[in-house]
C-alpha positions in Angstrom: -59.2 -5.7 32.2 -56.3 -7.7 34.0 -55.7 -9.4 30.2 -55.6 -5.8 28.9 -52.8 -4.1 31.5 -50.5 -7.0 30.8 -51.0 -7.1 27.3 -49.4 -3.4 26.9 -46.9 -4.0 29.4 -45.1 -6.3 27.3 -44.2 -3.4 24.5 -42.9 -1.4 27.2 -40.5 -4.1 28.3 -39.0 -5.2 25.2 -38.5 -1.4 24.7 -36.6 -1.1 27.9 -34.2 -3.4 26.7 -33.5 -2.0 23.9 -32.8 1.3 25.5 -30.3 -0.4 27.7 -28.5 -2.5 24.9 -25.0 -0.6 24.0 -24.4 0.8 20.9 -20.8 -0.1 19.4 -19.1 3.4 18.3 -18.9 3.8 14.7 -15.5 3.9 13.3 -15.0 6.9 11.0 -13.0 5.6 7.8 -10.3 8.2 6.7 -10.9 8.9 3.3 -7.6 10.8 2.7 -5.1 9.2 4.4 -2.1 11.9 4.0 -4.2 14.9 4.6 -5.2 12.9 7.9 -1.7 11.6 8.8 0.9 14.0 7.0 3.5 13.1 9.6 3.7 9.9 8.2 2.5 10.3 4.7 3.6 12.3 2.1 2.5 12.2 -1.8 5.7 11.8 -3.7 3.9 11.0 -7.4 0.7 11.7 -8.6 -1.0 11.7 -12.2 -4.2 10.7 -13.8 -3.2 6.6 -13.6 -1.3 6.2 -10.2 -0.9 8.2 -6.8 2.6 7.5 -4.6 3.0 7.9 -1.3 5.6 7.0 0.9 4.9 6.0 4.4 7.4 6.3 7.7 5.8 4.8 10.6 7.9 5.3 14.5 7.6 2.7 16.7 4.2 2.9 17.8 2.6 5.0 15.2 -0.6 3.7 14.3 -2.2 4.7 10.6 -6.2 5.3 11.6 -8.7 3.4 9.6 -8.5 4.5 6.1 -10.0 4.1 2.5 -7.3 2.4 0.1 -7.6 1.7 -3.9 -6.1 -1.2 -5.2 -2.3 -0.9 -4.6 1.0 -2.7 -4.5 3.5 -1.8 -1.7 7.0 -1.9 -1.9 9.0 -2.1 1.6 12.3 0.2 1.8 13.1 -0.8 5.6 12.7 -4.2 7.6 9.6 -3.6 10.0 6.7 -5.2 11.6 3.0 -4.0 11.6 0.0 -4.9 13.0 -2.5 -4.9 10.3 -6.3 -4.5 10.4 -8.7 -5.0 7.5 -12.5 -6.2 7.3 -12.4 -6.3 10.9 -9.6 -9.0 11.6 -6.1 -8.2 12.7 -2.7 -9.9 12.2 1.0 -9.7 12.7 2.9 -8.7 9.0 6.3 -9.0 8.7 8.7 -7.2 5.9 12.0 -6.8 5.0 13.5 -4.2 2.8 13.0 -4.9 -1.3 10.0 -7.1 -0.7 6.5 -6.5 -2.2 2.6 -7.1 -2.4 -0.2 -5.9 -3.0 -3.3 -5.0 -2.0 -7.1 -5.2 -2.7 -9.4 -2.0 -2.6 -10.5 -2.3 1.2 -10.8 0.1 4.9 -7.9 -1.0 6.9 -5.6 0.4 9.3 -1.7 -0.6 10.5 0.7 0.1 13.6 4.2 -0.4 13.6 4.5 -3.0 16.3 8.3 -2.9 15.7 11.4 -1.3 17.4 12.3 0.1 13.9 10.8 2.7 11.8 8.8 1.4 9.1 9.4 3.1 5.9 7.2 1.2 2.8 6.0 2.7 -0.7 2.3 2.0 -1.6 1.6 2.9 -5.7 -2.1 2.7 -5.7 -4.1 2.9 -9.0 -6.9 5.5 -9.7 -10.0 5.4 -11.7 -8.8 6.1 -15.4 -8.0 3.8 -17.9 -3.7 3.3 -18.9 -3.1 4.5 -22.1 -2.9 1.3 -24.5 0.0 -0.8 -24.8 -0.8 -3.3 -26.9 2.5 -3.7 -28.8 4.7 -4.0 -25.7 4.6 -7.1 -23.5 6.0 -8.1 -20.0 7.6 -11.4 -21.0 10.0 -8.8 -23.1 10.9 -6.7 -20.1 14.2 -5.4 -18.1 13.5 -8.7 -15.6 13.2 -10.7 -18.6 15.8 -9.7 -21.1 18.5 -8.1 -18.3 18.6 -10.6 -15.5 22.2 -9.1 -15.1 20.6 -6.1 -14.4 17.4 -6.4 -13.2 15.1 -8.9 -11.1 11.3 -9.6 -11.0 10.5 -9.0 -6.9 6.7 -9.6 -7.4 4.0 -9.6 -9.7 0.1 -10.8 -10.4 -3.1 -10.1 -12.6 -2.9 -5.9 -11.8 1.0 -5.0 -11.5 4.8 -6.3 -12.1 7.5 -5.3 -9.7 11.6 -5.0 -11.1 14.4 -3.9 -9.4 16.9 -2.7 -11.4 20.4 -2.4 -10.7 23.2 -0.5 -13.1 26.7 0.1 -12.5 28.4 3.4 -13.4 28.9 2.3 -17.4 26.4 -0.3 -17.7 24.2 -0.6 -20.7 20.7 -2.6 -21.4 19.8 -3.7 -24.2 16.7 -2.3 -25.7 13.7 -4.1 -23.8 9.8 -3.4 -23.3 8.2 -1.6 -20.7 4.9 -1.2 -19.8 2.7 2.1 -18.5 5.1 2.5 -15.5 6.4 4.6 -12.0 10.3 4.2 -11.8 11.1 5.2 -7.9 14.9 5.9 -7.2 16.7 4.0 -4.5 20.1 5.9 -5.0 21.2 9.0 -6.9 22.5 8.1 -10.2 22.9 9.9 -13.5 21.3 8.0 -16.8 20.7 8.1 -20.7 17.6 7.4 -21.8 16.6 5.6 -25.2 13.2 5.1 -26.1 11.2 4.1 -29.6 9.0 6.8 -28.8 10.8 9.8 -27.5 14.1 11.5 -28.4 17.3 10.4 -26.5 17.7 11.7 -23.1 19.9 12.5 -20.7 18.9 13.2 -16.4 19.6 12.9 -13.3 18.1 12.0 -10.5 18.1 11.6 -6.6 16.6 8.9 -3.8 13.1 9.1 -3.6 12.3 10.8 -6.4 9.2 9.1 -8.8 8.5 9.3 -12.3 6.1 8.2 -14.6 7.1 6.7 -18.2 4.2 5.3 -21.0 4.5 2.0 -22.9 7.7 2.0 -25.0 10.7 -0.1 -25.8 13.9 1.3 -24.1 17.4 1.3 -22.9 19.1 2.5 -20.0 22.6 3.7 -20.0 24.4 4.8 -16.1 26.4 7.6 -17.3 27.2 8.7 -13.9 29.8 7.6 -11.5 27.5 5.8 -8.8 25.2 2.9 -9.4 22.0 3.2 -10.5 19.0 1.6 -8.1 15.7 2.0 -9.0 12.3 -0.2 -8.6 9.7 -0.1 -11.6 6.0 -0.9 -10.9 4.4 -2.1 -14.6 0.6 -1.7 -14.7 -1.4 -4.2 -16.6 -4.8 -2.6 -16.3 
């Protein structure tokens, strides 16, 4: 009888220990950061291929853990973030005009600096890009227009280029892959393409638009400097 009583008590002891063990609270991952934090994130452009989100984080602002596609980030101000990804946190510091890439992982960020953090995130969506076999990045603006364009960042997914055109300046024809263009200043241009009729247009800082791959040239027909950043996507 004593042996049987001891045997029956053992499972009870184990059950008691398990019940007392603390459980870490589950963190709910936000699937749409724009809907969850509209005061810090706003969509500036979206089509079948990309979604461009402008983030503005005041000092002390924090983005909750949220999902992210593969994406390019372009800094529009100098800032410092506490970055958390895959359970690890680290401090990151970026300056205006710098760019980098993040793979598709859940992440969170908080502004631990003393200035507003402003950055543009251009995320790839699932749709395949239009064919661009006749156009090549080694014939793009950064390659052929060194006086007006310079390469900011490149990896196997994207090539990011800054362009500055003074009033009256005109580019020679060059290639461009499927791309998002984000305006950094107000300007007016004439756009010439091998796939479209010539067109003139004006843009304001913060505007964004999409071009499919082509051979093209841009002329600044306005009175202000034209500054914009190009995100050419390779896949």
